Backbone as numpy.savetxt, mean C-alpha at the origin, in Angstrom:
# Nx Ny Nz CAx CAy CAz Cx Cy Cz
-19.19 4.48 -7.42 -17.66 4.85 -6.41 -18.11 4.29 -6.05
-16.73 3.04 -5.40 -16.64 1.94 -4.20 -16.02 2.27 -3.95
-15.55 2.15 -2.39 -14.37 2.05 -1.21 -13.53 1.20 -1.20
-12.83 1.09 -0.52 -11.57 0.45 -0.38 -11.87 0.01 1.82
-11.43 -0.81 1.35 -11.22 -1.23 2.71 -9.56 -1.89 2.93
-8.73 -1.61 3.38 -6.56 -1.65 3.53 -6.64 -2.39 4.94
-6.17 -3.70 4.70 -5.67 -4.28 6.21 -4.37 -4.56 6.07
-3.70 -3.96 6.76 -2.08 -3.80 6.33 -1.16 -4.87 7.62
0.01 -5.13 7.16 0.92 -5.78 8.68 2.73 -5.29 8.11
2.99 -4.50 8.48 4.45 -3.89 8.96 4.92 -5.35 9.56
6.67 -5.13 8.55 7.18 -6.29 9.15 8.91 -5.70 9.32
8.51 -5.14 9.85 9.79 -4.09 10.58 11.13 -4.76 10.10
11.56 -6.10 10.37 12.62 -5.94 9.87 12.92 -6.37 8.96
12.01 -6.43 7.89 13.27 -6.61 6.53 12.14 -5.43 5.43
11.50 -4.42 6.32 10.29 -3.05 5.77 9.94 -3.81 4.58
8.90 -4.25 5.49 7.93 -5.21 4.33 6.33 -4.50 5.11
6.05 -3.83 3.71 4.17 -4.14 4.44 3.32 -5.23 3.45
2.51 -5.73 4.18 1.29 -6.53 3.51 0.34 -6.58 4.63
-0.43 -6.59 3.00 -1.71 -6.80 3.08 -2.49 -6.98 2.55
-3.97 -6.65 2.66 -5.75 -7.15 1.57 -6.45 -6.39 0.89
-6.69 -5.86 -0.05 -7.14 -5.20 -0.32 -8.93 -5.35 -0.11
-10.20 -4.86 0.30 -11.27 -5.55 0.74 -12.53 -4.35 -0.19
-13.03 -5.26 -0.63 -14.56 -3.43 -0.76 -15.61 -3.50 0.07
-15.65 -2.19 0.65 -16.27 -1.53 1.48 -17.39 -1.79 1.55
-18.06 -2.53 0.31 -19.43 -2.08 0.33 -19.46 -4.12 1.09
-18.93 -4.09 0.05 -19.04 -6.21 0.91 -18.28 -6.91 1.01
-16.89 -6.93 1.54 -15.89 -6.79 2.38 -15.10 -8.01 1.54
-15.53 -7.99 0.24 -14.81 -9.09 -0.93 -12.70 -8.15 -1.74
-12.54 -9.14 -1.91 -11.55 -9.03 -1.91 -11.18 -8.07 -3.28
-10.67 -7.32 -3.47 -10.53 -6.74 -5.15 -8.86 -6.83 -5.36
-9.38 -7.05 -6.87 -8.13 -7.67 -7.57 -7.11 -6.93 -8.25
-5.88 -6.60 -8.19 -4.88 -6.12 -9.21 -5.13 -4.54 -9.25
-4.85 -4.33 -8.14 -4.99 -3.05 -7.36 -3.22 -2.43 -7.68
-4.14 -1.20 -7.86 -2.48 0.28 -7.48 -2.09 0.10 -6.28
-1.22 -0.14 -6.10 -0.37 -0.17 -4.45 0.96 1.08 -4.79
1.45 2.22 -4.33 3.44 2.32 -4.71 3.10 3.67 -4.20
4.01 4.24 -3.77 4.43 5.28 -2.96 4.67 6.27 -3.96
3.95 7.40 -3.61 3.31 8.59 -4.27 5.35 9.12 -5.29
5.61 9.68 -6.08 6.66 10.49 -6.47 7.85 9.23 -6.31
8.22 7.60 -6.55 9.24 6.82 -5.89 8.79 6.12 -7.13
10.00 5.38 -7.36 9.14 3.92 -8.38 9.63 2.79 -7.51
8.66 3.48 -5.96 8.20 1.82 -5.52 6.49 1.50 -5.75
6.54 -0.09 -5.84 5.24 -0.19 -5.73 4.88 -1.55 -6.18
3.96 -1.75 -6.63 3.07 -3.13 -6.24 1.79 -3.31 -6.70
1.19 -4.38 -7.44 0.03 -4.58 -7.38 -0.71 -5.71 -6.74
-2.59 -5.75 -6.10 -2.21 -6.67 -5.47 -2.83 -7.99 -6.15
-2.34 -8.99 -5.80 -3.38 -9.92 -6.38 -4.45 -10.89 -6.84
-5.05 -11.75 -7.44 -6.65 -11.82 -7.53 -7.50 -12.16 -6.07
-6.67 -12.68 -5.04 -7.60 -12.69 -3.71 -7.36 -11.40 -3.10
-6.77 -9.79 -3.02 -6.57 -8.70 -2.77 -4.81 -7.82 -1.88
-4.42 -9.72 -2.01 -3.11 -9.44 -1.34 -1.53 -9.38 -1.74
-1.71 -8.02 -1.54 -0.22 -7.88 -1.87 0.80 -7.50 -0.41
2.61 -7.17 -1.18 3.34 -7.19 -0.40 4.11 -5.51 -0.75
4.46 -4.83 0.21 5.09 -3.83 -0.69 6.44 -3.11 0.09
7.51 -3.62 -0.44 9.08 -3.64 -0.26 9.50 -1.61 -0.31
9.09 -1.86 1.32 9.99 -0.12 2.53 11.27 -0.26 1.54
11.53 0.88 1.15 12.76 1.09 1.72 13.75 2.13 2.29
14.09 1.25 3.26 14.57 2.04 4.39 15.53 1.99 4.36
16.18 3.54 5.17 17.88 3.37 5.96 19.00 3.73 5.20
18.62 3.49 3.89 19.73 4.27 2.15 19.45 5.47 1.99
20.56 6.55 2.32 20.22 8.05 1.85 20.83 8.20 1.08
21.28 7.30 -0.44 22.31 7.29 -0.73 21.00 6.68 -2.21
20.29 6.28 -1.96 19.04 5.89 -2.76 17.53 6.22 -3.17
17.78 6.86 -4.34 16.42 7.70 -4.92 15.23 7.54 -4.43
15.01 6.50 -4.27 13.79 5.91 -3.79 13.50 5.02 -2.22
14.45 4.73 -0.74 14.17 6.31 0.16 13.14 5.88 0.65
12.04 4.73 1.44 11.65 5.54 1.73 11.34 5.89 2.95
10.66 6.95 3.08 9.94 6.98 4.88 9.07 7.71 5.63
8.54 7.42 6.88 7.19 7.03 7.07 6.59 8.15 6.51
6.89 9.24 6.12 6.32 10.65 5.84 6.00 10.84 4.63
6.21 9.92 4.18 5.91 9.44 2.87 5.02 8.69 2.73
3.73 9.01 1.64 2.30 8.76 0.48 2.25 7.37 -0.35
1.23 6.66 0.57 0.69 5.34 -0.25 0.11 5.62 -1.32
-0.63 5.49 -2.44 -1.44 5.66 -3.18 -1.56 4.06 -3.71
-3.40 4.07 -3.18 -4.47 3.05 -3.59 -5.39 3.13 -4.27
-5.15 2.78 -5.63 -6.23 3.12 -6.18 -6.76 2.08 -7.68
-7.68 2.21 -7.86 -8.21 1.09 -9.23 -9.47 1.04 -9.16
-9.99 0.56 -10.27 -10.13 1.64 -11.57 -12.00 1.17 -11.20
-12.89 1.75 -10.84 -14.17 1.86 -9.81 -14.16 1.83 -8.76
-12.98 2.46 -7.98 -12.78 3.02 -7.00 -12.74 4.33 -6.35
-12.91 4.59 -5.74 -12.39 5.97 -4.42 -10.71 5.90 -4.95
-9.23 6.42 -5.29 -8.49 5.71 -4.96 -8.38 7.22 -2.94
-7.60 5.70 -2.65 -7.03 6.79 -1.78 -5.70 6.43 -1.39
-5.59 7.50 -0.14 -4.13 8.01 0.07 -3.78 7.44 2.07
-2.64 7.00 1.35 -2.28 7.07 3.46 -0.71 7.17 3.43
-0.31 8.11 4.63 1.37 7.74 4.92 1.90 6.60 5.41
3.83 5.45 4.74 3.81 5.16 5.79 3.00 5.02 7.20
3.59 6.19 8.16 3.38 6.46 9.23 2.41 5.76 10.23
0.65 6.17 8.75 -0.42 5.52 9.41 -0.39 4.08 9.02
-0.16 3.75 8.12 0.16 2.54 7.49 0.15 1.48 8.82
1.47 1.86 9.83 2.68 1.95 10.43 1.62 1.02 12.23
1.15 2.16 12.16 0.68 2.00 13.63 -0.81 1.15 13.48
-1.08 1.08 12.02 -2.64 0.06 12.33 -3.30 -0.68 12.23
């Protein structure tokens, strides 16, 4: 199994997490990686260049998929070790 490198940027005004998924071994982009909030219907897939955009639903207590900084984001792809981060960890990155 190979590792995954995650490069992220949070656009806080729009609550969007942008990033690029790279192979830890050769720094090459990884296509079609699943990125999602665990136990919520919030997720996306990286494109052919490893780029992704995950829209975080913040500040709406009545919406079942509201995201908070303690929620975990799971990043997974066939042939790679899955990784888990909290929203807060990625915001600090």
